[in-house]
Legacy VTK file of the C-alpha trace (Angstrom):
# vtk DataFile Version 3.0
C-alpha trace
ASCII
DATASET POLYDATA
POINTS 60 float
27.654 31.563 225.721
24.737 33.242 223.967
24.386 32.997 220.240
25.025 36.844 219.573
28.593 36.562 221.253
29.218 33.374 219.222
28.326 35.155 215.903
30.599 38.004 217.130
33.250 35.653 217.458
33.155 34.014 214.343
33.089 37.246 212.344
36.184 38.322 214.456
37.879 34.946 213.552
36.682 35.425 209.955
38.163 39.112 209.916
41.429 37.799 211.216
41.754 35.030 208.774
41.163 37.501 205.933
43.878 39.405 207.332
46.147 36.787 207.623
45.737 35.451 203.977
46.119 38.983 202.680
49.291 39.510 204.422
50.622 36.150 203.194
49.855 36.899 199.495
51.643 40.496 199.862
54.410 38.757 201.360
54.497 36.070 198.538
54.144 38.646 195.838
56.910 40.858 197.357
59.299 37.765 197.503
58.509 36.887 193.839
59.137 40.697 192.899
62.503 40.745 195.206
63.553 37.352 193.201
63.521 35.346 196.602
61.171 32.984 194.700
60.333 32.230 191.574
56.527 32.216 189.980
57.201 28.035 189.873
57.941 27.860 193.365
55.220 30.114 194.324
52.691 27.903 192.208
54.417 24.838 194.103
53.738 26.356 197.483
50.066 26.923 196.462
49.760 23.417 195.181
50.972 22.062 198.497
48.628 24.122 200.623
45.546 23.393 198.505
46.468 19.611 198.841
46.675 20.209 202.705
43.297 21.996 202.661
41.615 20.249 200.423
41.137 23.159 197.982
41.821 24.430 194.717
45.389 25.973 193.878
45.578 29.502 192.491
47.945 30.490 189.965
50.882 32.893 190.357
LINES 1 61
60 0 1 2 3 4 5 6 7 8 9 10 11 12 13 14 15 16 17 18 19 20 21 22 23 24 25 26 27 28 29 30 31 32 33 34 35 36 37 38 39 40 41 42 43 44 45 46 47 48 49 50 51 52 53 54 55 56 57 58 59
């Protein structure tokens, strides 16, 4: 595999990850607005994901 193919693959995967992250965020927002999940529950989800990935949770 050439370097240009690898770079293209990385860009494609990054774009897909950004799309999926935006999709999840929009779904979580809609669930909050619809009353399916509370803000506290969304913060708990964010905290659990941050712990699994080693990142910093965002506040909802």
